[in-house]
C-alpha positions in Angstrom: 13.5 -112.8 -29.7 10.2 -113.1 -27.6 7.6 -110.4 -29.4 6.0 -109.6 -25.5 8.2 -109.6 -22.9 7.0 -108.9 -19.6 10.2 -107.1 -18.4 11.0 -105.6 -14.9 12.4 -101.9 -17.0 8.7 -101.6 -18.3 7.2 -101.9 -15.0 9.8 -99.8 -13.4 8.7 -96.8 -15.7 5.3 -97.5 -15.0 6.0 -97.4 -11.5 7.5 -94.2 -12.3 4.5 -92.5 -13.4 2.4 -92.9 -10.3 5.7 -92.2 -7.8 5.6 -88.8 -10.0 1.2 -88.4 -10.0 -1.0 -87.5 -7.9 -4.2 -90.1 -7.4 -7.3 -88.4 -8.1 -10.3 -90.6 -6.3 -13.3 -90.7 -8.4 -15.1 -93.3 -6.5 -14.8 -94.8 -2.9 -14.7 -98.8 -2.7 -18.6 -99.8 -2.4 -19.9 -96.3 -4.2 -21.9 -96.6 -7.8 -21.5 -95.7 -11.0 -22.8 -92.6 -11.6 -25.1 -93.6 -14.7 -25.3 -97.2 -14.2 -26.2 -97.9 -10.0 -26.3 -101.2 -10.2 -21.9 -101.3 -10.7 -20.7 -101.1 -7.2 -17.2 -100.2 -7.3 -15.1 -103.3 -5.6 -12.1 -100.7 -4.5 -11.4 -97.2 -4.8 -10.9 -95.7 -8.2 -9.6 -92.5 -9.8 -6.6 -91.4 -12.2 -2.9 -90.2 -11.9 -2.9 -86.3 -12.3 -0.7 -84.8 -15.1 -1.4 -88.2 -16.9 -2.6 -88.7 -20.5 -4.9 -91.7 -21.4 -8.4 -91.8 -22.9 -10.8 -89.3 -20.4 -8.5 -87.4 -17.4 -5.6 -89.1 -17.0 -4.2 -92.8 -16.7 -6.8 -94.5 -14.8 -5.8 -96.4 -11.4 -7.7 -99.1 -9.0 -6.4 -98.7 -5.6 -6.7 -101.8 -3.0 -6.2 -101.7 0.8 -2.6 -102.7 0.9 -0.1 -99.7 1.7 2.4 -101.3 -1.3 2.3 -98.6 -3.5 4.4 -100.1 -6.6 1.8 -100.9 -9.9 1.2 -104.8 -9.8 -0.9 -105.1 -12.5 -2.3 -104.0 -16.2 -6.1 -104.0 -16.7 -6.8 -103.8 -20.5 -10.7 -103.3 -21.3 -12.3 -103.6 -24.8 -15.2 -101.3 -24.8 -17.5 -102.2 -27.6 -19.7 -99.4 -26.3 -17.5 -96.8 -26.9 -15.8 -98.4 -29.1 -12.1 -98.0 -27.5 -9.1 -99.9 -25.8 -8.2 -98.5 -22.3 -5.2 -99.5 -19.6 -6.3 -99.3 -16.3 -3.6 -99.7 -13.3 -3.7 -101.6 -10.3 -2.1 -100.6 -7.1 -1.9 -102.3 -3.9 -4.6 -104.7 -4.2 -4.8 -108.2 -2.6 -5.5 -111.6 -5.2 -9.3 -111.1 -3.9 -9.8 -107.3 -4.6 -8.3 -108.4 -8.2 -10.8 -110.8 -8.8 -13.7 -108.3 -7.6 -12.6 -105.7 -9.8 -12.2 -108.6 -13.3 -16.1 -109.6 -12.1 -16.6 -105.6 -11.8 -15.4 -104.8 -15.0 -16.9 -108.3 -16.9 -20.3 -107.8 -15.4 -21.4 -106.7 -19.1 -21.4 -108.2 -22.6 -20.4 -104.4 -24.1 -17.1 -104.9 -21.9 -14.1 -107.5 -21.6 -11.0 -106.9 -19.8 -7.9 -109.2 -19.1 -5.3 -108.8 -16.4 -1.6 -108.5 -17.2 0.5 -109.4 -13.8 3.7 -107.5 -12.9 7.0 -109.4 -14.0 10.6 -109.5 -13.0 12.3 -111.1 -15.7 14.9 -108.9 -17.7 14.8 -108.9 -20.9 17.9 -110.6 -23.1 18.8 -107.8 -24.9 19.5 -105.7 -21.6 22.1 -108.3 -20.2 25.7 -107.6 -21.0 29.0 -109.4 -20.0 
């Protein structure tokens, strides 16, 4: 069995979290970070109400597309805060995804990766 399976069931659960929670806007597109004015948000940024994560809830980047399913996850390693965070990417074009990665990776204290949504069903879920 593959140790990492990017499967449809996982993403279905993530979509359920998004659809059953409200998006709370923290930063508008092109708004500066409150502590670091040179960092400008490339898309809307906020969190999902009634969810748990580091801080206020599950973080979410929301792009210009009308689509509301989660298309990717961003995993951020932050040396200054000494933590790992998962952030959701919803409704973003490829250009917006690239801009988010540029935004998050511009300091030496934090680095991120993007994990795209998979559609495969895991082998253990297939029945005859």
